[in-house]
N, C-alpha and C positions, 0 to 999 in steps of 0.2 A: 520489694525489698531492693534496695540499692546497693550494688557491689562496685567498689572502686579501688580495690587493693588486690595484690597477687594471692593474699591469703584467702580473700574471699572467693577469687576465682578457683583456687585450690579446693574449696569446701563448697562450691556452688550446687553441687547435686544434693548434698545433705541439706543445704539451705533451701533449695526448691521443694524438697519433700517435707518441709515443716508444715504441720497443720496451721493454717490461716495464711499461709504464703500464696497468693493467686497468680503472682507473676514476678519475675526477676528483671531488674534492669541493670545495665552496665554503664557506668559514667567513664567513657572512654578518655575523655580529657584528663581526668584525675588519674585513671588507671595508666595511662601512657607516661604520666609524670612519675608514678610510683615505680614504674618499670624501667625508669631512666632514660626514656626516649619521649620527652614531652612533646606533645602535638603531633608525633609521628604515627598517625593511624595505621599506616600500611607496614610498619615494622614488623618483622616476623614474630617477636615476642607478642606484640598486640595482637596480631592475627591469630596466633596459636591461642591465646586467651578467649578470643571470640569464638574460635571454633570449638575449643573445649566446652565453653559456656552453652553453645548451641546444642551440642551433643548431650551434655549432661541434662539440660533442662528437657530435652526431647524425652530421655529416658525417665525423668520425673514426671513427665506429662504436664509441664509447665511451659508457658511461654516466656521467651526473653526478649526484651526490648534493648536494643543497643543504641545509645545516645552519646552526644558529645562529638559527633563527627561532621566536619564540614564538607566531606567528599561524598557528593550524592551518588556517584558511580560505585564507590566502596559500599555504601549503604545498601545499594540495590544488590550488590553481589551477596552480602550478609543475608538479605531477605530471601534471595534465592536459595541459600543454604539452609533456611529455617528460622531466622531471626523473625520476631514479629514486625509486620510491616507498619509501625508506628513512626509518625514523624515528630521530631522535637523542632519547636520554633526557633530555638537558640540556646545557647549555653549561658549560665548565669553571668559570667564576665561581660559578655557581649551584650546582653539586655541590660546590665547595670550601666555599661559605658554609653549605650544609646540613651538612656534616661538622664544620665549626668549631662551629656551633650545638649540634650533638648532643654534641661533646666538652665544651663549656661547661657543658651541662646536667648531664651525668654528673659533672663535677667538682663542680658546685654541689651536687648531691644527696650526693655522698661526704661534702663539707664539712659539710652539715647533718646527716647521720647521725653524723658524728664529734662535731660540737657537741652533739647530743642525748645521745650516749653520754657525753660528759664531764659534762653537767649532771646526768645521772642518778648518776654516780659522786660528784659534789660533794654532792648532796642525800643519798646514802646515808653519807656520812662524818660 
């Protein structure tokens, strides 16, 4: 179950206790935006949400993974407090940007190769 809103955080223990919910995850990037502090992972409101989630999930007997944080030291703090030690490879925006940059680079290389080939043909004629 992915939680990304203050309402979700407020209800996280009840959500974690639902049959079929094995783990709860928090999308901090979106949560921080919803809290009015986009990207500020160490803001007191964000930290309060993380601590609340950890405690509620402990009581519910479920693990909580906290993602969307680029600060490895802060992630380590949360793991030490009881968050699941799961690593996220990146957030969706970063992954999409990387894929778009790679596709653009490949297209540019193909265009340059085509232009170089055409220039050679023009010189040969």
